[in-house]
C-alpha positions as CSV (number, residue, x, y, z in Angstrom):
1,M,-1.4,-17.9,15.3
2,T,-4.9,-16.9,14.4
3,L,-5.8,-13.7,12.6
4,H,-7.5,-12.4,15.7
5,T,-4.5,-13.0,17.9
6,A,-2.2,-11.5,15.3
7,L,-4.2,-8.3,15.3
8,L,-4.4,-8.0,19.0
9,Q,-0.6,-8.4,19.4
10,A,0.1,-6.0,16.7
11,C,-2.3,-3.4,18.1
12,R,-0.6,-3.7,21.5
13,L,2.9,-3.2,20.0
14,L,1.8,-0.2,18.0
15,E,0.1,1.4,20.9
16,E,3.1,1.0,23.1
17,E,5.2,2.9,20.6
18,S,2.5,5.6,20.2
19,I,1.9,4.8,16.5
20,A,-1.1,6.7,15.2
21,A,-4.2,4.7,14.5
22,P,-2.8,1.5,15.8
23,R,-5.9,-0.7,15.0
24,L,-6.2,0.6,11.5
25,T,-2.4,0.3,10.9
26,A,-2.5,-3.3,12.2
27,E,-5.4,-4.2,9.9
28,V,-3.8,-2.6,6.8
29,L,-0.5,-4.3,7.3
30,L,-2.3,-7.7,7.9
31,C,-4.2,-7.2,4.7
32,H,-0.9,-6.6,2.9
33,A,0.6,-9.7,4.4
34,L,-2.4,-11.8,3.4
35,G,-2.8,-10.2,0.0
36,G,-6.5,-9.9,0.7
37,E,-9.3,-7.6,2.0
38,R,-10.1,-6.5,5.5
39,A,-13.5,-8.3,5.3
40,Y,-11.7,-11.6,5.3
41,F,-10.2,-11.4,8.8
42,Y,-13.5,-9.9,10.1
43,S,-15.3,-13.0,8.9
44,H,-12.6,-15.5,9.6
45,P,-10.9,-14.4,12.9
46,E,-10.1,-18.0,13.8
47,A,-8.2,-18.6,10.6
48,E,-4.5,-19.5,11.0
49,L,-1.7,-17.4,9.5
50,S,0.5,-19.3,7.1
51,D,4.2,-19.3,7.9
52,L,4.9,-16.9,5.1
53,A,2.1,-14.5,6.1
54,R,3.3,-14.5,9.7
55,L,6.9,-13.7,8.6
56,D,5.7,-10.9,6.3
57,Y,3.4,-9.4,8.9
58,G,6.3,-9.4,11.4
59,R,8.5,-7.6,9.0
60,Y,5.9,-5.0,8.1
61,L,5.3,-4.3,11.8
62,H,9.0,-4.0,12.5
63,E,9.3,-1.5,9.7
64,R,6.3,0.6,10.9
65,L,7.6,0.5,14.5
66,A,10.9,1.9,13.2
67,G,9.0,4.8,11.7
68,K,8.5,3.8,8.1
69,P,5.2,5.1,6.8
70,T,2.5,2.5,6.2
71,Q,2.1,3.7,2.6
72,Y,5.7,2.9,1.8
73,I,5.3,-0.5,3.3
74,T,2.2,-1.3,1.3
75,G,3.2,0.8,-1.7
76,R,-0.2,2.3,-2.0
77,Q,-2.1,5.4,-1.1
78,E,-5.6,6.5,-2.1
79,F,-6.1,9.9,-3.7
80,Y,-9.3,11.3,-5.1
81,G,-10.9,7.9,-5.0
82,R,-8.1,6.1,-6.9
83,D,-5.3,3.8,-5.8
84,F,-1.8,5.2,-6.4
85,L,1.5,3.5,-6.3
86,V,3.9,5.2,-3.9
87,T,7.6,4.6,-3.1
88,P,10.2,6.4,-1.0
89,D,11.0,8.3,-4.3
90,V,7.8,10.3,-4.0
91,L,5.9,12.3,-1.4
92,I,2.9,10.4,0.0
93,P,-0.2,12.1,-1.4
94,R,-2.2,13.8,1.3
95,P,-6.0,14.3,1.5
96,E,-5.4,18.1,1.8
97,T,-4.0,18.1,-1.7
98,E,-7.4,17.0,-3.1
99,H,-8.4,20.6,-2.5
100,V,-6.0,21.5,-5.2
101,V,-7.8,19.2,-7.6
102,E,-11.1,20.6,-6.6
103,A,-9.9,24.2,-7.2
104,V,-8.8,23.3,-10.7
105,L,-12.1,21.5,-11.5
106,A,-14.0,24.7,-10.5
107,L,-12.1,26.8,-13.0
108,L,-14.2,28.2,-15.9
109,P,-13.5,27.7,-18.7
110,P,-11.8,24.4,-18.0
111,P,-8.1,24.5,-18.8
112,L,-7.1,22.5,-21.9
113,R,-3.3,22.5,-21.5
114,I,-2.0,21.9,-18.1
115,V,1.4,21.4,-16.4
116,D,1.8,19.9,-13.0
117,I,5.1,21.1,-11.7
118,G,6.8,18.8,-9.2
119,C,4.4,16.1,-10.0
120,G,5.9,13.4,-7.7
121,S,3.7,10.3,-7.8
122,G,1.5,11.9,-10.5
123,A,-1.5,12.2,-8.2
124,I,-2.5,15.6,-9.4
125,A,-1.6,15.2,-13.0
126,V,-3.2,11.8,-13.4
127,T,-6.4,12.9,-11.6
128,L,-6.8,16.0,-13.7
129,S,-6.2,14.1,-16.9
130,L,-8.9,11.6,-16.0
131,E,-11.3,14.2,-14.7
132,L,-10.9,16.9,-17.4
133,H,-9.6,14.9,-20.4
134,A,-7.2,17.7,-20.8
135,D,-3.6,17.8,-22.3
136,V,-1.6,17.3,-19.1
137,V,2.2,17.2,-18.6
138,G,3.9,16.4,-15.3
139,T,7.4,17.7,-14.6
140,D,9.8,16.8,-11.9
141,I,13.6,17.1,-11.3
142,S,13.6,13.5,-9.9
143,V,13.8,10.9,-12.7
144,A,12.9,8.2,-10.1
145,A,9.7,10.1,-9.2
146,L,8.7,10.4,-12.8
147,A,9.1,6.6,-13.2
148,V,6.5,6.2,-10.4
149,A,4.2,8.8,-11.9
150,A,4.4,7.1,-15.3
151,K,3.4,3.8,-13.8
152,N,0.4,5.4,-12.1
153,A,-0.7,7.0,-15.3
154,K,-0.4,3.7,-17.2
155,T,-2.2,1.7,-14.5
156,L,-5.1,4.2,-14.2
157,G,-5.4,4.7,-17.9
158,A,-4.5,8.4,-17.9
159,R,-2.9,10.1,-20.9
160,V,-0.2,12.2,-19.2
161,D,3.3,13.1,-20.6
162,F,6.2,13.4,-18.1
163,V,9.3,15.5,-18.5
164,A,12.4,15.7,-16.4
165,C,13.2,19.4,-15.9
166,D,13.4,22.2,-13.4
167,L,10.0,23.6,-12.8
168,A,8.6,24.5,-16.3
169,S,11.9,25.1,-18.0
170,A,11.0,22.7,-20.8
171,F,8.0,24.8,-22.0
172,A,7.9,27.8,-24.4
173,S,6.5,31.1,-23.3
174,A,2.7,31.7,-23.2
175,C,1.7,28.1,-24.1
176,L,-0.3,26.9,-21.1
177,D,-3.8,27.4,-19.7
178,L,-2.9,26.2,-16.2
179,V,0.1,25.8,-13.9
180,V,-0.7,23.6,-10.9
181,S,1.7,22.6,-8.2
182,N,2.1,21.1,-4.7
183,P,5.6,22.4,-4.3
184,P,8.2,21.9,-1.6
185,Y,7.3,24.4,1.1
186,V,8.9,23.3,4.4
187,A,11.7,25.5,5.7
188,L,15.0,23.8,6.5
189,T,14.8,25.3,10.0
190,D,11.6,23.4,10.6
191,A,13.1,20.0,9.9
192,P,13.8,19.0,13.6
193,G,10.1,19.5,14.4
194,L,8.7,17.2,11.7
195,Q,7.3,13.8,12.4
196,R,10.0,11.2,12.0
197,E,7.9,9.4,9.3
198,V,8.1,12.6,7.2
199,R,11.6,13.8,8.1
200,D,13.4,10.4,7.9
201,Y,11.5,8.7,5.1
202,E,9.9,11.1,2.6
203,P,12.2,12.6,-0.1
204,H,13.8,15.8,1.0
205,V,13.7,17.2,-2.5
206,A,9.9,17.2,-2.3
207,L,9.7,18.6,1.2
208,F,12.3,21.3,1.7
209,A,12.2,24.6,-0.2
210,G,15.1,26.4,1.5
211,E,15.7,28.4,4.6
212,T,12.3,30.1,4.6
213,G,10.1,27.6,2.8
214,L,9.1,30.3,0.3
215,E,11.9,29.9,-2.2
216,I,10.1,27.6,-4.6
217,Y,6.9,29.7,-4.5
218,A,8.9,32.7,-5.7
219,R,10.3,30.8,-8.6
220,L,6.9,29.2,-9.5
221,V,5.2,32.6,-9.8
222,K,7.9,33.8,-12.2
223,E,7.7,30.6,-14.2
224,A,3.9,30.8,-14.4
225,E,4.1,34.4,-15.7
226,R,6.4,33.2,-18.5
227,V,4.5,30.1,-19.6
228,L,0.8,31.0,-19.1
229,R,-1.3,32.5,-21.8
230,P,-3.3,35.6,-20.9
231,G,-6.3,34.4,-18.9
232,G,-4.4,31.3,-17.7
233,A,-4.5,30.3,-14.1
234,L,-2.1,29.4,-11.3
235,V,-3.2,26.9,-8.6
236,M,-0.8,26.0,-5.8
237,E,-1.0,24.2,-2.5
238,L,0.1,26.4,0.4
239,G,2.2,25.5,3.4
240,F,1.2,26.5,6.9
241,K,1.2,30.3,7.5
242,T,2.5,31.0,3.9
243,S,-0.6,32.4,2.4
244,E,0.0,36.1,2.9
245,A,3.7,35.8,1.9
246,V,2.8,34.0,-1.3
247,R,0.0,36.3,-2.1
248,A,2.4,39.2,-1.8
249,M,4.5,37.7,-4.6
250,L,1.8,38.2,-7.1
251,G,2.2,41.4,-9.2
252,P,-0.5,43.6,-10.8
253,R,-1.0,41.2,-13.7
254,W,-2.5,38.6,-11.3
255,Q,-6.2,39.0,-10.8
256,D,-9.1,37.2,-9.1
257,V,-6.7,35.9,-6.4
258,Q,-8.4,33.4,-4.0
259,I,-7.1,31.7,-0.9
260,L,-9.1,28.6,-0.3
261,P,-9.2,26.8,3.1
262,D,-9.0,23.1,3.8
263,L,-11.6,21.3,6.0
264,A,-9.7,22.4,9.1
265,G,-10.1,26.1,8.0
266,I,-6.4,26.4,7.3
267,P,-5.5,28.4,4.1
268,R,-4.5,25.6,1.7
269,V,-4.8,26.6,-2.0
270,L,-4.0,29.7,-3.9
271,V,-5.8,30.4,-7.2
272,A,-5.0,33.3,-9.4
273,R,-5.6,34.5,-13.0
274,F,-2.8,35.9,-15.2
275,T,-3.9,38.8,-17.4
């Protein structure tokens, strides 16, 4: 079987099952099976797949057709221009979360001591460490997620410490310049409407916050009030239609509150200063 034929057959199978971006998915999975770059099969469409590559490609396609996200098959996802390891123990980093990083990078003065709460793959923590050269700690209640984050930090050369704890419970009062988080914000009642790739494969501990989806936000605000120094900042990713409810959780000590939209105009990031 040639590379060209393999791609055409895979595209047809993915289209029949209504898999998003079938051509791109087929190409990414073929690259993974070949252990090479996409440029290779563009320049060598007539090349034959080896028996091993054909078997691997078939297995990857079967997994994707069953609903497994492409990122969990390849074990990779790009975030802020860097390649991150992802496994089913961590949420797949989304492009929207890059707005969280951008909001932090816009803070003046730049924060020197940062905690990323619920760090998952370490995408935010590692990126901020590399971009700001700050003292960054990532926390998570999942030890398995922290292992993935630590691998990413080591691979990308980021100096990040990781702590297994609930929210920021490992920190003393008034010791941080920034609390940043992409917390769980999906309501349990919304689970049936999620894409199967999300509902059936991504870790529920990183997705679901409780019955309303606001439960972790309420706890995060209280934790931030405890661990932030005066003048410190809180930056959180917002779930769909949560912006006003989360803003209402901020008491009078929170100033300069901003709700920043993503590229689709959806309120995506909350930024606030603690006085």
